[in-house]
N, C-alpha and C positions, 0 to 999 in steps of 0.2 A: 510575095510569099509570107505567110505568117510564121513567126518563130519566137521562141522564148528569149527574152532579153538576158544576156550574160551578166550576172551580178557577181561573178567570182572574184573580181578585183575590188569590190566595195568592202568597206570596213564593217565588221560586226558591231552593232551598237544597239542600245535600247530603243525600241520603237513601240509606239502605241497609236491606236486610232479608236475613235468613238463614233459610232453611227447610230442613227435613230430612224424610226418610222412609225406610222400610225395605221391602224385599221379602224375604219368607221363602221359601226354596227347599229342596228335598231336598238332603241332603249329597252325594249322587251327582252332582247337577246342579252344585253348587258346585265339586266336584272337576274336572268337565269344563271349567268356566269357568277355574279356576285353571291347568289344563294347556293352555289355549288351543286346545281341540279342539271348540269349538262350531261347528257346520256353517255358521252365518250369519256367523261372524267374531268379532272381539274385542268381547265383551259390554261390558266396562268402558269402552272407547273409544267405542263406539256410544252408551252411556248418557250419557257426557260430552257428546258432540256433540248428542244429542237434548235434553239439559238446556239447553244454550246456545240452541238453536233455539226451545225452548219459551218461554224467557224473552223472547226477541225477538218472539215472535208471540202473546203472551198477549192483547194488545188485539184481535187478530183472532178469537179464540175465546171470550172472555168478553164477552158483549154490552155491558155498560156500563163496561168497563175503558178507561181513557184510553190512547192511543198515546203511548209515552214514548221519549225518546232515552237509551238505556242507556249508561252509561260503562263498566261491566264486569259480566261474568257469570262467576263462579268456582265451577264445580262440583267437588266432591270425592267420588269414588266409592271405597268400600272394601269388600273382600271379607272376610266373616267366616266363622265355622264353620257358622252356620245361616242367614245372610242376607247381603244386600248393602245397605249403607247409602249413601244419596246425600244430600249436604249441599250447599247452594248459596247463595252470597252474591251479591246483585245491588246495584249502586250506580248512582246517577244524580243529576244536578243538575236537579231538577224541582219542580213545584208540588204533586205528589201522591206518595204512597208507592209503593214497589216490591215490597210483599209479595206481590201477586198474581203478579208476574213470577217471584219466587222459588218460590212454590208451584207454578206451572205448570212451571217448570224441573224441580223434584223429581218431580212426578207424571208428566211426559212421559218423563223419564229412566228411571223405574221401569217404566213401561208398555213402554218399549223393551226393557228386560231381559226382561220377561215374554214379549214377542213373540219374542225371539231364542232363548229356552230352552223354549218351550211344548212342543215335541216331546219334550223330556226330562222334563217335569213331568207330562204326562198319564198317568193310570192306564190299565188295560186297557179301561175303558169310555169313555175319551176325556175324563175329567173331571180337575179339578185339586184333589184333596183336601187338599193341604198348601200350595199356592201362595197367598200373601196379601200384599197391599200394606197396610201398617199404619203407624201413628204419624206420619202426615203432619202437620206443624205448622210454624208460624212460631216459630222459636227466639228471634229478636230483630229488632226494628225500631228504626232510629235516624234522627233528624233533627238535623243539625248546622247551626245558624244561624251566619252569618258574624259576625265581631265583632272 
């Protein structure tokens, strides 16, 4: 039976997690993004906002995830020659870690990029032969006990 873990007895401490991920796109699509010509708007700004919203709402979408009071959500989106990289650090004073919030931030931000450029990424058959979200991972998790 699935159940939420009881963290009531754990100490409230400073916690942080950094996650990252990549969306691989066609070079032509990346050029349109760089030029600010995507029909739906500013892709990097939308990905940043989506990442923040994703971290804040992780508990609503992951069934056994605790609702947390986040202190900060800091996404960094960078445009490369073959991809967009999204990295996000989440911090909170809590009883449980914030890695799920960081992962949700990254994945929702990257999904937002895909949604905004899907018209540019489709081939003549309406498929996405090169578009990939890859390398989603937790880079670092920290717990800082007071002292």
